[in-house]
Every structure is written in structure tokens, then in C-alpha cells.
C-alpha positions as CSV (number, residue, x, y, z in Angstrom):
1,M,27.5,-26.5,-47.6
2,D,24.4,-28.0,-45.8
3,E,21.3,-27.1,-47.9
4,R,19.5,-26.2,-44.6
5,W,21.8,-23.2,-44.3
6,L,20.5,-21.8,-47.6
7,D,16.9,-21.9,-46.4
8,F,16.7,-18.3,-45.2
9,D,17.6,-14.8,-46.5
10,A,20.2,-13.4,-44.1
11,N,19.1,-9.9,-45.1
12,D,15.4,-10.4,-44.5
13,P,14.3,-10.4,-40.8
14,D,11.0,-12.2,-41.6
15,S,12.8,-14.9,-43.5
16,I,15.2,-15.4,-40.5
17,L,12.3,-15.5,-38.0
18,E,10.4,-18.1,-40.1
19,Y,13.5,-20.3,-40.3
20,A,14.3,-19.9,-36.6
21,G,10.7,-20.7,-35.7
22,R,11.2,-24.2,-37.0
23,L,13.2,-24.9,-33.9
24,T,10.2,-24.5,-31.5
25,G,9.6,-27.7,-29.7
26,K,12.8,-29.3,-31.1
27,T,16.3,-29.8,-29.9
28,L,19.5,-28.9,-31.7
29,R,20.3,-32.5,-32.1
30,E,17.0,-33.0,-34.0
31,A,17.4,-29.8,-36.0
32,T,21.1,-30.1,-37.0
33,G,22.0,-33.7,-36.7
34,M,24.9,-32.8,-34.4
35,D,26.0,-35.6,-32.1
36,S,28.6,-33.9,-29.9
37,I,29.1,-30.5,-28.2
38,D,31.5,-28.8,-25.8
39,D,30.9,-29.6,-22.2
40,P,28.9,-26.7,-20.9
41,H,30.6,-27.0,-17.5
42,R,33.9,-26.1,-19.2
43,R,32.6,-23.8,-21.9
44,R,29.8,-21.4,-20.9
45,G,27.4,-20.6,-23.7
46,A,27.7,-24.0,-25.4
47,F,24.1,-24.0,-26.5
48,G,24.3,-20.4,-27.9
49,N,27.5,-21.1,-29.8
50,A,26.1,-24.3,-31.3
51,L,22.9,-22.4,-32.3
52,E,24.9,-19.8,-34.1
53,E,27.4,-22.1,-35.8
54,A,25.4,-25.3,-36.5
55,Y,21.9,-23.9,-37.1
56,F,22.5,-20.5,-38.6
57,G,26.0,-20.9,-40.0
58,L,27.4,-17.9,-38.2
59,A,31.0,-17.9,-37.0
60,A,31.0,-17.4,-33.3
61,N,32.7,-14.1,-32.2
62,S,32.0,-10.9,-30.4
63,R,30.5,-8.8,-33.1
64,P,30.2,-5.0,-32.6
65,T,27.4,-5.1,-35.2
66,A,24.2,-7.2,-35.2
67,D,24.6,-11.0,-35.8
68,F,22.4,-10.6,-38.9
69,D,23.8,-7.2,-39.8
70,G,21.9,-7.0,-43.1
71,A,18.6,-7.6,-41.3
72,G,19.5,-5.5,-38.2
73,L,18.8,-8.6,-36.1
74,E,20.7,-9.6,-33.0
75,L,20.6,-13.3,-32.0
76,K,20.2,-14.1,-28.3
77,S,19.5,-17.4,-26.6
78,T,18.3,-17.6,-23.0
79,P,17.8,-20.6,-20.7
80,L,14.6,-21.3,-18.7
81,R,14.3,-23.7,-15.8
82,R,11.3,-25.3,-14.2
83,T,10.6,-24.5,-10.5
84,R,9.4,-27.0,-8.0
85,K,5.9,-25.7,-8.6
86,G,6.3,-26.5,-12.3
87,E,6.6,-22.8,-13.4
88,L,9.0,-21.7,-16.1
89,V,11.4,-18.9,-15.0
90,A,14.5,-17.4,-16.5
91,K,17.6,-19.3,-15.3
92,E,19.8,-16.2,-15.6
93,R,20.2,-12.7,-16.8
94,L,20.3,-11.9,-20.5
95,V,23.6,-10.2,-21.4
96,I,23.3,-7.6,-24.2
97,S,26.7,-6.0,-24.7
98,Q,29.9,-5.1,-23.0
99,I,30.1,-1.6,-21.4
100,N,33.0,0.5,-22.5
101,Y,33.6,2.9,-19.6
102,M,35.6,5.3,-21.8
103,S,32.9,5.8,-24.5
104,V,29.7,5.3,-22.6
105,V,30.1,8.6,-20.8
106,N,29.8,10.4,-24.1
107,E,26.6,8.6,-25.1
108,N,22.9,9.5,-24.5
109,F,20.4,6.7,-23.9
110,E,18.4,7.0,-27.0
111,H,21.5,6.6,-29.3
112,S,23.6,4.4,-27.0
113,H,25.4,1.2,-28.0
114,L,22.9,-0.6,-25.7
115,M,19.9,0.6,-27.7
116,E,21.6,-0.3,-31.0
117,K,22.3,-3.8,-29.8
118,A,18.8,-4.3,-28.3
119,A,16.8,-2.6,-31.1
120,S,15.7,-5.9,-32.6
121,I,16.5,-9.3,-31.0
122,L,15.8,-12.8,-32.2
123,L,15.2,-14.4,-28.8
124,V,15.5,-18.2,-28.7
125,S,14.4,-19.6,-25.3
126,Y,15.2,-23.2,-24.3
127,L,14.5,-25.4,-21.3
128,Y,17.7,-26.1,-19.3
129,E,18.1,-29.6,-17.9
130,P,21.0,-30.0,-15.5
131,D,21.8,-33.6,-16.5
132,A,21.2,-33.3,-20.2
133,S,23.5,-32.3,-23.1
134,P,22.8,-28.8,-24.5
135,L,22.0,-30.7,-27.8
136,D,19.0,-32.1,-26.0
137,Y,17.6,-28.8,-24.6
138,V,14.1,-28.3,-26.0
139,V,13.5,-24.9,-27.6
140,Q,10.4,-23.3,-25.9
141,S,9.8,-20.2,-28.0
142,V,11.4,-18.1,-30.8
143,V,10.3,-14.5,-31.1
144,R,11.5,-11.2,-32.5
145,W,11.7,-9.0,-29.5
146,G,12.8,-5.5,-28.4
147,F,12.4,-3.3,-25.4
148,P,8.7,-2.7,-24.9
149,E,7.8,1.0,-25.2
150,E,6.2,1.0,-21.7
151,D,9.5,-0.3,-20.2
152,L,11.7,2.4,-21.7
153,P,11.3,5.0,-18.9
154,Q,12.6,2.5,-16.3
155,I,15.3,1.1,-18.5
156,K,16.5,4.6,-19.3
157,R,16.5,5.4,-15.5
158,D,18.6,2.3,-14.9
159,W,21.0,3.2,-17.7
160,E,21.4,6.7,-16.4
161,T,22.0,5.4,-12.9
162,V,24.9,3.3,-14.0
163,V,26.4,5.8,-16.4
164,G,26.0,8.5,-13.7
165,K,28.4,6.6,-11.5
166,V,30.9,6.2,-14.3
167,R,30.7,10.0,-15.0
168,A,31.2,10.7,-11.3
169,G,34.4,8.6,-11.3
170,H,32.8,5.8,-9.3
171,A,32.5,2.8,-11.7
172,E,34.0,0.7,-8.9
173,D,30.8,1.2,-6.8
174,I,28.3,0.0,-9.4
175,S,26.0,-2.7,-8.0
176,G,23.2,-4.8,-9.3
177,S,21.0,-3.4,-6.5
178,D,21.2,0.1,-8.0
179,T,18.7,-0.7,-10.7
180,L,15.4,-2.5,-11.4
181,Y,15.2,-3.9,-15.0
182,L,18.7,-3.3,-16.6
183,E,21.9,-4.0,-14.7
184,A,25.6,-3.7,-15.2
185,C,26.8,-7.2,-14.4
186,T,30.4,-8.2,-13.9
187,K,31.9,-9.7,-17.1
188,A,35.5,-11.0,-16.7
189,R,37.4,-14.3,-16.6
190,D,37.6,-14.0,-12.8
191,S,36.8,-11.6,-10.0
192,S,40.4,-10.2,-9.9
193,V,40.2,-8.6,-13.3
194,R,40.0,-4.8,-13.4
195,T,39.8,-2.1,-16.1
196,A,40.4,1.6,-16.3
197,Q,37.6,4.2,-16.0
198,P,37.8,7.8,-17.4
199,F,37.4,10.0,-14.4
200,S,39.3,8.1,-11.7
201,D,42.5,6.3,-11.2
202,V,40.7,3.6,-9.3
203,P,40.3,0.5,-11.6
204,A,36.8,-1.0,-11.8
205,K,35.4,-4.5,-12.6
206,P,34.6,-4.9,-16.3
207,R,30.8,-5.0,-16.7
208,A,28.2,-5.7,-19.4
209,W,24.6,-4.4,-19.9
210,A,22.2,-7.2,-19.0
211,L,18.5,-7.7,-18.4
212,K,17.9,-9.1,-14.9
213,A,16.7,-12.7,-14.6
214,S,13.5,-11.4,-13.0
215,Y,12.9,-9.2,-16.0
216,M,13.5,-12.1,-18.4
217,T,11.0,-14.2,-16.4
218,A,8.4,-11.5,-17.1
219,V,9.3,-11.4,-20.8
220,Q,8.7,-15.2,-21.0
221,R,5.4,-14.9,-19.1
222,R,4.3,-12.0,-21.3
223,I,5.0,-14.2,-24.3
224,L,2.7,-16.8,-22.6
225,D,0.2,-14.0,-21.7
226,E,0.3,-14.8,-17.9
227,L,0.8,-11.2,-16.6
228,E,-1.2,-8.1,-15.9
229,R,0.3,-4.6,-16.2
230,I,-0.5,-1.6,-14.0
231,P,-2.9,0.5,-16.1
232,R,-1.4,3.8,-17.3
233,A,-3.5,6.9,-18.0
234,Q,-2.8,9.4,-20.8
235,G,0.4,11.2,-20.0
236,E,1.9,8.5,-17.8
237,K,3.9,6.5,-20.4
238,D,7.1,8.4,-19.6
239,L,7.0,7.7,-15.8
240,D,9.5,5.2,-14.4
241,L,8.1,2.5,-12.0
242,L,8.6,4.3,-8.7
243,E,7.1,7.5,-10.2
244,L,4.1,5.6,-11.4
245,L,3.7,3.9,-8.0
246,R,3.9,7.2,-6.1
247,K,1.3,8.7,-8.4
248,R,-1.1,5.8,-7.8
249,F,-0.7,6.0,-4.1
250,A,-0.8,9.9,-3.8
251,P,-4.6,10.3,-3.6
252,Y,-4.8,7.9,-0.7
253,L,-2.0,9.1,1.5
254,G,-3.2,10.0,5.0
255,M,-6.1,7.5,5.0
256,T,-6.3,4.8,7.7
257,E,-6.5,1.1,7.0
258,D,-10.2,1.1,7.8
259,E,-10.9,4.0,5.6
260,L,-9.1,2.4,2.7
261,A,-10.8,-0.9,3.3
262,A,-14.2,0.8,3.2
263,R,-13.2,2.8,0.1
264,F,-12.2,-0.4,-1.9
265,D,-14.7,-2.8,-0.2
266,V,-12.0,-5.0,1.2
267,S,-13.1,-7.3,4.1
268,R,-11.0,-7.7,7.2
269,S,-8.4,-10.4,6.9
270,K,-4.7,-11.1,7.4
271,S,-4.0,-10.0,3.8
272,R,-6.2,-6.9,3.9
273,C,-3.4,-4.4,3.3
274,A,-2.0,-6.4,0.5
275,R,-5.4,-6.5,-1.2
276,I,-5.7,-2.7,-0.7
277,T,-2.4,-2.3,-2.5
278,R,-3.6,-4.2,-5.5
279,K,-6.9,-2.2,-5.5
280,I,-4.8,1.1,-5.5
281,L,-2.7,-0.2,-8.4
282,G,-5.8,-1.3,-10.4
283,V,-4.9,-5.0,-10.8
284,A,-6.8,-8.1,-10.0
285,E,-6.2,-9.7,-6.6
286,D,-4.9,-12.9,-8.1
287,A,-2.9,-11.4,-10.9
288,Q,0.9,-11.4,-11.3
289,I,1.9,-7.8,-11.7
290,E,4.2,-7.6,-14.8
291,E,6.2,-4.6,-13.5
292,F,6.9,-6.4,-10.2
293,V,7.9,-9.6,-11.9
294,K,10.3,-7.8,-14.2
295,A,12.0,-5.9,-11.4
296,G,11.9,-8.9,-9.0
297,I,9.8,-6.8,-6.5
298,V,7.8,-8.3,-3.6
299,P,5.4,-5.8,-2.0
300,K,5.4,-5.8,1.8
301,T,3.2,-3.7,4.2
302,L,5.0,-2.3,7.2
303,R,3.4,-0.4,10.1
304,L,5.7,2.2,11.7
305,K,5.3,3.6,15.2
306,R,5.4,7.3,15.7
307,G,9.2,7.3,16.1
308,G,9.6,5.4,12.8
309,R,10.4,2.0,14.3
310,P,8.4,-0.8,12.7
311,K,5.7,-2.2,14.9
312,E,7.0,-5.7,14.2
313,A,10.1,-7.2,12.8
314,L,10.0,-8.5,9.2
315,S,9.9,-12.3,8.9
316,F,10.9,-14.7,6.1
317,P,9.4,-18.2,5.6
318,A,10.3,-20.8,8.2
319,F,13.5,-22.7,7.3
320,D,14.1,-26.4,7.1
321,Y,16.6,-27.5,9.7
322,Y,18.2,-30.2,7.4
323,G,18.6,-27.7,4.6
324,L,20.1,-25.1,7.0
325,A,22.7,-27.7,8.2
326,E,23.7,-28.7,4.7
327,R,23.8,-25.4,2.7
328,D,26.3,-22.6,2.9
329,F,25.0,-19.0,3.0
330,E,25.7,-18.6,-0.7
331,E,23.3,-21.4,-1.5
332,S,20.7,-20.4,1.1
333,D,17.1,-19.3,0.8
334,L,18.0,-16.5,3.2
335,L,20.4,-14.9,0.7
336,G,17.7,-15.1,-1.9
337,Y,15.3,-13.2,0.4
338,L,17.9,-10.6,1.3
339,T,18.9,-9.9,-2.3
340,Q,15.2,-9.6,-3.3
341,K,13.9,-6.1,-3.9
342,Y,10.9,-5.1,-1.8
343,L,8.2,-2.4,-2.2
344,F,7.6,-1.3,1.3
345,V,4.1,0.2,1.7
346,L,4.3,2.2,4.9
347,Y,1.6,3.0,7.3
348,R,2.5,5.4,10.1
349,E,0.9,5.6,13.6
350,D,-0.9,8.9,14.3
351,D,-1.4,10.6,17.7
352,E,-4.6,8.6,18.2
353,G,-2.9,5.2,17.6
354,A,-4.4,4.7,14.1
355,Y,-2.2,3.7,11.2
356,R,-2.4,5.9,8.1
357,L,-0.9,5.3,4.7
358,A,2.2,7.5,4.7
359,D,4.7,6.6,2.0
360,L,6.3,3.9,0.0
361,C,9.9,3.0,-1.0
362,L,11.9,0.4,-2.8
363,W,14.4,-1.5,-0.6
364,Q,17.1,-4.2,-1.0
365,M,19.7,-5.1,1.6
366,P,22.9,-3.3,0.8
367,E,25.8,-5.5,-0.1
368,R,27.8,-4.1,2.8
369,D,25.3,-5.7,5.2
370,L,25.3,-9.2,3.7
371,S,28.3,-10.2,5.8
372,E,26.4,-9.4,9.0
373,A,23.4,-11.4,7.7
374,R,25.9,-14.3,6.9
375,R,27.1,-14.2,10.5
376,C,23.6,-14.7,11.8
377,Y,23.0,-17.5,9.3
378,D,26.3,-19.3,10.2
379,Q,25.6,-18.9,13.9
380,M,22.2,-20.6,13.6
381,R,23.6,-23.2,11.3
382,E,26.2,-24.1,13.8
383,N,23.5,-24.3,16.5
384,V,21.7,-26.9,14.4
385,R,24.9,-28.9,13.5
386,S,26.0,-29.0,17.1
387,G,22.7,-30.5,18.2
388,H,21.2,-27.3,19.7
389,A,18.5,-26.4,17.1
390,E,16.5,-25.1,20.1
391,R,18.9,-22.2,20.5
392,S,18.1,-19.1,18.4
393,V,20.1,-16.0,17.5
394,R,18.9,-13.0,19.5
395,S,18.5,-9.5,17.9
396,S,21.1,-8.2,20.4
397,E,23.6,-10.6,18.9
398,N,23.4,-9.3,15.3
399,R,22.8,-5.8,13.9
400,C,20.6,-6.9,11.0
401,C,18.9,-10.2,11.7
402,H,17.8,-12.6,14.3
403,V,16.1,-16.0,14.6
404,R,13.0,-16.9,16.6
405,P,9.9,-19.2,16.4
406,H,7.5,-18.8,13.5
407,G,4.9,-21.5,14.2
408,R,1.3,-21.4,15.3
409,D,2.3,-22.6,18.8
410,A,4.8,-24.8,20.6
411,R,3.3,-27.9,18.9
412,D,4.0,-26.6,15.4
413,T,7.4,-28.3,14.9
414,R,9.8,-29.5,12.3
415,P,12.3,-32.4,12.3
416,Q,16.0,-31.6,12.8
417,P,19.1,-33.7,12.2
418,F,20.3,-34.3,15.7
419,G,17.4,-34.7,18.1
420,L,13.7,-34.4,18.6
421,P,11.6,-32.1,16.4
422,V,11.9,-28.4,17.2
423,V,9.4,-25.6,16.9
424,K,9.4,-23.9,13.5
425,K,11.7,-20.9,13.2
426,C,12.7,-18.3,10.7
427,F,15.0,-15.5,10.1
428,W,13.8,-11.9,10.9
429,L,15.1,-8.5,10.1
430,N,15.5,-6.4,13.3
431,Q,13.2,-3.5,13.9
432,G,16.0,-1.1,14.6
433,Y,17.8,-2.1,11.4
434,L,14.6,-1.7,9.4
435,K,14.0,1.8,10.9
436,D,17.4,3.0,9.7
437,E,17.1,1.3,6.3
438,I,13.6,2.8,5.7
439,A,14.9,6.2,6.6
440,R,17.8,5.7,4.1
441,A,15.5,4.5,1.4
442,L,13.3,7.5,1.9
443,G,16.3,9.9,1.8
444,R,15.9,11.0,5.4
């Protein structure tokens, strides 16, 4: 046996961590001397399997117990990628364990299989390079990690939301949009696979407990000390995120924008309401809010007319005509915007025409509406590809979305594939659609 394998005590978590830490800044090729590995395009998890087998001497399998059972330590590897801005973000969710529909309904969160598997994780993060062999991925960090205590209220709420659907006999209706930090991701060879659930004859997709990619991005940035948490007072540690947000905003409900700006000494600007939101939450104006990064939440201020209709449609960034022509909806920026989760901070018009802070809600486009959004995208894409980028998609043509200019003026243009430059445009969510969705999110 390779002497390197004898260089840690498999029953001592500190010994394992010290040995694992030697990987930081290195590749598996450098650390193990391996010179070949399964093609990751044919075998998902090639890096993780090589890490287990070649570096730690563990036989790869789906263990019901911890990988280092004697030390109570679970080994997990997670890929990072670098964005165009040079930032490191999680490439994908972190899968913790398979969900057994038949047994999970008899568990409670504190003593669940999930909590057992996630109690103590040896987390190895590496930089994914699309054109490199997994043997040449550089390990970025090695830490011993578990659910932070301050995240447990939200993770528990997420767990209970998923398990609640199973107990109600609706495991087939589980969706990633149901939850913020923890999700029940599909886990099968292909999308046609189904499994039984205990309280219904309707088969459901097999799923696994996983931490969302947004959450794992925040974990990495916390390791690098790049995030700021929303301060919690004594007695607030058991609040989930929405409960905490509502408590923070409660003292200011009914105040106008001008009153809030004066209260927090915020000058008039285009971003005034966004700055007020940060003041209410008690975080610096330039800080990344840890809870929002973990849940993949983007805050948006919406002003509602007295009847509940937004004063304006909600716009997304201007699109690139060349990119629109080339990319399918599944690869589009628009799909990314629509599957984003938003915190809507709502100001409602009063009888005098002033807008007062009224409520807040979390919103993400329901999966059932994505096909309608796709229709808008495909229609605009066809306009561009047929040489008519000047044509838009009107709100009367689509229930959810439309397209219209998003430039400073008619001279603010972008090049397009089949003609002269065209004024900048973007996709918008329709005001009527937003009115209905906000009412749904508020339970009205």
C-alpha cells in the first residue's frame, strides 16, 4: 500500500483534516501521481471519486454511514467556477443524501437522516476548468464544515416544506422553488424514472437533499470572509429568513419614501429605496448580504397603485442581439432571471398619491409559467433571426412578459446580426401578471 495512505488516523477527525489540508493549492495529479482518470463527460463525479479512492484510499460507494465512520466525518467535494468578473462562485448544488419517501415521513428534522449526514462534513472545494482534466483542477480550500447554527431555522423550514408535501401525498409536486437554502433535487438516471411515495398511488421523481448553488456560493465567500450577515437581536436566532425580514420591516410599515429617507439620512437618487432597504436591515450599503447570497435572493422595490397594479413593469438587463439569436431559452440569461428568487419590497399608493412601505414577499416565477416566458423569448429570437430586430413582443401578445426599449434614447443602440444597430431592448414582466403574482405571494 502507498505509504501516503498511512499518513492519517481514519478515526481522528483532526488527523484527517490535517492530511486533507495538504491538498490546498495542489491538484490530484500532484498529490497522488495519477496520470489518467475517467472522462468527466461520461462519468459525473470523476474528481470526487478520484479524491476518495486515490487520495484517501476509500472504496467509492453510496455509504449509509459517514465516509470516515470512525471519525463521524462525511467527505464532500464541490466545484467552483470563475465568473466573467473574476469572482469564484459555486458551479452546482451540493448533494447531501438521497431522500427515502417511505421513511422521511416518520422523521423529525433534528434527528433526520439529513442531519446525520451533514453533522460534520470535510468540504474540499476545487476550481473547475472546462477544458482541463479533473486531475488538474486546483483545490481552493479544505475545511471541516456543518450547518451554521444561524442557518438552521431556515434549513428546518425548507426540510419541513418538502416533507410536508410527501406527508400530504404530493411528492410529485415538489419543486426547487419551494425552498431557500435546502432543496429536494431530482436524482435519477433520466427524467422518466419514478418511485413510489407512501400516501399516494402517483409515482414521484426520485430526489435527494441538496444545498442550493447560491447557498454554496455563500459558504465559500464566508470562508473567504466576504459577506455580512443581517444582525440578529437576542431571541431572534430561531426565526427563519422571511420571519426575520418581516420583523425588521415591521416598525417602518406605513411610512412614505420621503419619511424613510429622512429617518435614515438617505439622499434622493435612483437607488434611494434600495439604500433604505439596506438601512432597515442594518447592513452596509456596499456589503453582500450573506442570507441573500445563500438563498439566491435579489431585492427589488415595487410601487403599487391603489388597486394593486405595479406602477411600472419590471425590467431585466438589456439583451445582446447576437446572443439572443444564438442561444436557446434553456441557455438564456432570461431563464436565469426568471428562476431567480426576489424579495419584493412593496410601497403602496395612498389616497393622496404618496407611496408608503406596505409589505414584502418572496417571489420566483412558478414553473408552470416558464413555458409562456419561453414563447415570448422564442418570438423575439425569431424576430432577430429573420432580420426584424426592430420588432418587439407586446404585452398583449404574452400573459407574462413583453419586450420594449431599455436605452437612454433612440441613439442608445446595439449591433444586431442582420442589419443596422437597433435601440437597446430588454424583457419585462407585465404589470397585470405582477399584480396577480404579488397577490399570490402575499396569500391574498
